[in-house]
ZAGUMAR-54101 format. One line per field, with one value per residue (C-alpha): residue number from 0; residue in one letter; x, y, z. Coordinates in steps of 0.25 Angstrom, whole numbers. Example, Ala and Ser with C-alpha at 12.3 -4.5 7.8 and 13.67 -1.06 7.14 Angstrom:
kolfi = 0, 1
timi = a, s
east = 49, 55
north = -18, -4
up = 31, 29
end
This chain:
kolfi = 0, 1, 2, 3, 4, 5, 6, 7, 8, 9, 10, 11, 12, 13, 14, 15, 16, 17, 18, 19, 20, 21, 22, 23, 24, 25, 26, 27, 28, 29, 30, 31, 32, 33, 34, 35, 36, 37, 38, 39, 40, 41, 42, 43, 44, 45, 46, 47, 48, 49, 50, 51, 52, 53, 54, 55, 56, 57, 58, 59, 60, 61, 62, 63, 64, 65, 66, 67, 68, 69, 70, 71, 72, 73, 74, 75, 76, 77, 78, 79, 80, 81, 82, 83, 84, 85, 86, 87, 88, 89, 90, 91, 92, 93, 94, 95, 96, 97, 98, 99, 100, 101, 102, 103, 104, 105, 106, 107, 108, 109, 110, 111, 112, 113, 114, 115, 116, 117, 118, 119, 120, 121, 122, 123, 124, 125, 126, 127, 128, 129, 130, 131, 132, 133, 134, 135, 136, 137, 138, 139, 140, 141, 142, 143, 144, 145, 146, 147, 148, 149, 150, 151, 152, 153, 154, 155, 156, 157, 158, 159, 160, 161, 162, 163, 164, 165, 166, 167, 168, 169, 170, 171, 172, 173, 174, 175, 176, 177, 178, 179, 180, 181, 182, 183, 184, 185, 186, 187, 188, 189, 190, 191, 192, 193, 194, 195, 196, 197, 198, 199, 200, 201, 202, 203, 204, 205, 206, 207, 208, 209, 210, 211, 212, 213, 214, 215, 216, 217, 218, 219, 220, 221, 222, 223, 224, 225, 226, 227, 228, 229, 230, 231, 232, 233, 234, 235, 236, 237, 238, 239, 240, 241, 242, 243, 244, 245, 246, 247, 248, 249, 250, 251, 252, 253, 254, 255, 256, 257, 258, 259, 260, 261, 262, 263, 264, 265, 266, 267, 268, 269, 270, 271, 272, 273, 274, 275, 276, 277, 278, 279, 280, 281, 282, 283, 284, 285, 286, 287, 288, 289, 290, 291, 292, 293, 294, 295, 296, 297, 298, 299, 300, 301, 302, 303, 304, 305, 306, 307, 308, 309, 310, 311, 312, 313, 314
timi = m, r, t, e, p, l, f, f, e, p, v, f, k, e, r, i, w, g, g, t, e, l, t, s, f, g, y, d, i, p, s, d, k, t, g, e, c, w, a, f, a, a, h, s, n, g, q, s, i, v, k, n, g, e, l, k, g, l, a, l, g, e, l, w, e, s, h, r, s, l, f, g, n, v, e, g, d, r, f, p, l, l, t, k, i, l, d, a, n, q, d, l, s, v, q, v, h, p, n, d, e, y, a, y, l, h, e, n, k, e, l, g, k, t, e, c, w, y, v, i, d, c, k, e, s, a, e, i, i, y, g, h, n, a, k, t, k, e, e, l, a, e, m, i, e, q, d, k, w, d, e, l, l, q, r, i, k, v, k, p, g, d, f, f, f, v, p, s, g, t, i, h, a, i, g, a, g, v, t, i, l, e, t, q, q, n, s, d, t, t, y, r, v, y, d, y, n, r, k, d, a, d, g, k, l, r, e, l, h, l, e, k, s, i, e, v, t, k, v, p, s, v, h, a, t, t, n, t, q, h, w, k, v, d, d, l, k, v, a, r, f, i, e, c, h, y, f, t, v, e, k, w, d, i, n, g, t, a, r, l, k, q, e, k, p, f, i, l, v, s, v, i, k, g, n, g, k, l, i, h, e, g, n, s, y, c, f, k, k, g, d, h, f, l, l, p, a, d, f, g, e, y, d, v, v, g, d, a, e, m, i, a, a, s, l
east = 57, 47, 45, 31, 22, 19, 5, 3, -8, -11, -12, -25, -25, -38, -39, -49, -52, -53, -64, -67, -63, -51, -61, -62, -48, -52, -46, -51, -50, -50, -61, -70, -59, -48, -40, -27, -22, -7, -4, 11, 16, 29, 27, 27, 12, 9, 15, 8, 11, 14, 3, 8, 20, 33, 33, 19, 17, 29, 27, 31, 41, 47, 49, 56, 66, 68, 65, 71, 73, 58, 60, 72, 81, 76, 83, 76, 73, 58, 48, 46, 32, 18, 5, -9, -23, -31, -46, -49, -64, -62, -52, -38, -31, -23, -9, 5, 18, 32, 44, 55, 64, 53, 47, 61, 64, 50, 43, 53, 60, 47, 47, 40, 27, 26, 14, 5, -10, -18, -33, -39, -53, -61, -74, -78, -76, -63, -51, -38, -30, -17, -8, -11, -12, -2, 10, 19, 21, 15, 3, 1, 3, -7, -18, -17, -18, -30, -37, -37, -38, -47, -37, -25, -28, -28, -39, -39, -51, -46, -51, -47, -34, -28, -14, -7, 7, 8, 23, 27, 23, 10, -3, -13, -26, -34, -49, -61, -65, -52, -45, -30, -18, -6, 9, 18, 31, 31, 27, 15, 19, 7, 6, -9, -12, -27, -38, -51, -52, -55, -54, -48, -55, -52, -59, -46, -42, -31, -17, -12, 3, 3, 17, 23, 13, 17, 32, 31, 20, 26, 22, 17, 10, 13, 5, 15, 12, 14, 15, 8, 15, 7, 11, 6, 12, 4, -10, -5, -6, 4, 2, 14, 9, 22, 37, 44, 55, 46, 37, 32, 17, 10, -4, -5, -18, -18, -29, -23, -9, 5, 19, 27, 41, 44, 56, 54, 60, 45, 31, 19, 6, -8, -20, -31, -41, -43, -35, -25, -12, 3, 10, 24, 33, 22, 14, 1, -2, -17, -20, -32, -37, -31, -19, -5, 7, 22, 31, 45, 58, 61, 47, 51, 41, 26, 12, 0, -13, -27, -36, -31, -26, -13, -4, 10, 21, 36, 49
north = -97, -93, -78, -75, -64, -66, -64, -60, -63, -50, -47, -40, -30, -26, -12, -3, 5, -8, -14, -25, -18, -28, -39, -32, -37, -52, -52, -60, -49, -52, -43, -31, -22, -26, -13, -18, -28, -29, -35, -34, -34, -39, -32, -37, -34, -41, -50, -54, -68, -74, -82, -88, -96, -101, -90, -92, -90, -81, -67, -55, -52, -66, -64, -51, -58, -71, -68, -54, -57, -56, -41, -38, -40, -26, -23, -20, -26, -27, -28, -13, -12, -15, -15, -14, -12, -4, -4, 9, 6, 17, 29, 24, 32, 44, 40, 43, 34, 36, 36, 25, 32, 35, 21, 15, 23, 23, 10, -1, 0, 0, 6, 19, 20, 27, 22, 24, 22, 17, 19, 7, 11, 21, 27, 39, 48, 42, 50, 48, 57, 61, 72, 83, 98, 101, 110, 107, 95, 104, 106, 92, 88, 99, 95, 80, 84, 92, 82, 92, 80, 87, 99, 90, 78, 79, 71, 66, 60, 47, 38, 25, 25, 36, 35, 41, 41, 42, 44, 42, 54, 57, 57, 49, 40, 31, 35, 26, 19, 19, 6, 8, 0, 5, 3, 6, 4, -9, -2, -3, 10, 20, 32, 35, 50, 49, 38, 45, 41, 27, 15, 2, -12, -10, 4, 12, 23, 19, 23, 36, 39, 54, 57, 48, 53, 68, 64, 57, 65, 74, 89, 96, 85, 83, 74, 64, 66, 55, 55, 43, 37, 30, 20, 8, -6, -14, -15, -11, 4, 8, 20, 22, 30, 31, 27, 31, 26, 16, 10, 12, 9, 8, 4, -6, -7, -19, -21, -31, -36, -30, -35, -30, -32, -32, -23, -20, -27, -31, -26, -28, -29, -27, -30, -20, -23, -33, -46, -51, -60, -59, -67, -70, -81, -89, -89, -81, -75, -70, -58, -51, -39, -41, -48, -44, -49, -46, -46, -50, -44, -54, -55, -49, -48, -52, -49, -43, -47, -42, -31, -26, -15, -16, -8, -12, -8, -9, -2
up = -39, -49, -52, -50, -44, -29, -24, -10, 1, 8, 22, 27, 39, 46, 49, 57, 44, 35, 27, 17, 4, 3, -1, -14, -17, -15, -1, 11, 22, 37, 40, 36, 42, 33, 29, 23, 13, 14, 0, 0, 14, 21, 35, 49, 49, 37, 26, 13, 8, -6, -11, -23, -29, -23, -12, -8, 8, 9, 15, 8, 19, 17, 2, 5, 14, 7, -8, -10, -24, -27, -23, -32, -19, -14, -1, 12, 25, 22, 10, 6, 2, 8, -1, 5, 1, 11, 13, 20, 24, 35, 35, 39, 50, 46, 47, 42, 40, 44, 34, 34, 44, 54, 54, 55, 68, 74, 69, 71, 58, 50, 36, 34, 26, 13, 5, -7, -10, -22, -20, -25, -22, -13, -10, -17, -6, -1, 4, 10, 20, 13, 20, 30, 31, 43, 39, 51, 61, 72, 64, 61, 75, 80, 69, 73, 88, 86, 77, 65, 55, 45, 44, 44, 35, 20, 13, -2, -10, -16, -28, -33, -41, -32, -27, -15, -11, 5, 9, 24, 32, 25, 33, 26, 28, 18, 19, 20, 8, 1, -4, -7, -11, -3, -6, 6, 12, 20, 33, 43, 51, 52, 61, 63, 64, 65, 66, 67, 82, 78, 88, 86, 89, 104, 104, 105, 97, 86, 89, 83, 80, 81, 85, 74, 64, 66, 65, 52, 45, 34, 36, 28, 20, 6, -4, -11, -25, -36, -51, -56, -69, -79, -90, -97, -100, -110, -104, -90, -85, -74, -65, -56, -44, -36, -36, -23, -14, -8, -19, -33, -35, -48, -53, -64, -72, -82, -92, -102, -102, -99, -99, -87, -81, -66, -64, -49, -37, -35, -38, -29, -37, -30, -39, -36, -47, -58, -61, -71, -72, -72, -83, -80, -86, -91, -77, -75, -61, -59, -51, -46, -38, -24, -28, -24, -31, -31, -44, -40, -45, -56, -61, -75, -86, -84, -90, -83, -88, -83, -79, -66, -57, -48, -39, -41, -31, -31, -26
end
């Protein structure tokens, strides 16, 4: 089998808060309420599909099961990561995610959900909810019960290029007018704390998960700090935002040419701006904004040429 980058066809999810911003990535979206592009997905709720080479047509989950060598023979009963681009045309619900132990016990052996966000674009006044002001579980429950949302929730103004690490147990929400790339554990478990009394298509208030939310929320709230590391390889600028138990996430800015070497079990690369090409063993692979490709374990040395910005995730 030829060693080559594997490009993936995303899965799109319509959401009550979605919009049309994902068309700016060149996608043919299903409606004007499209909220999520699942770029690298191997979950029962969505599988991204290989669209090039000898493995064309296979789902990411199938590759994980039958071609584990592509992923450096990493152990595990499921692919560990999920990459999304989110278009928050309206405010997302205020939510919190469980850790691995809680999700395994209460969500049919699902993984927990620690995630991180890179702000691709946003409106000038955009903000996120990140953390809360309760000092005890009792105070948290009381403020939720009494709808003291302005007192409880911590809001942060955002701008393009911002990065946020969102460990499980963190109350959070993406605000209207924000487009982010999210790298997370391979989980679709979300506990909704508050949803602005919005109704679904059937006219019913959307379900909340208050008991579980209070159980899993970390109290008091702590903002997870990150220490971005910067370096340069030829004409490629690298910013490593986070390196934790679940993932390592970097931003690659290429303006020219760089010689790199793939030394991870695998790397997931999402192109968020510009275009370019990979040159590997005499073969050239073009990429553009909106593309998502996986560099397998034995990819070795390669050249990146172009003018582009990418988010790269690995273990």
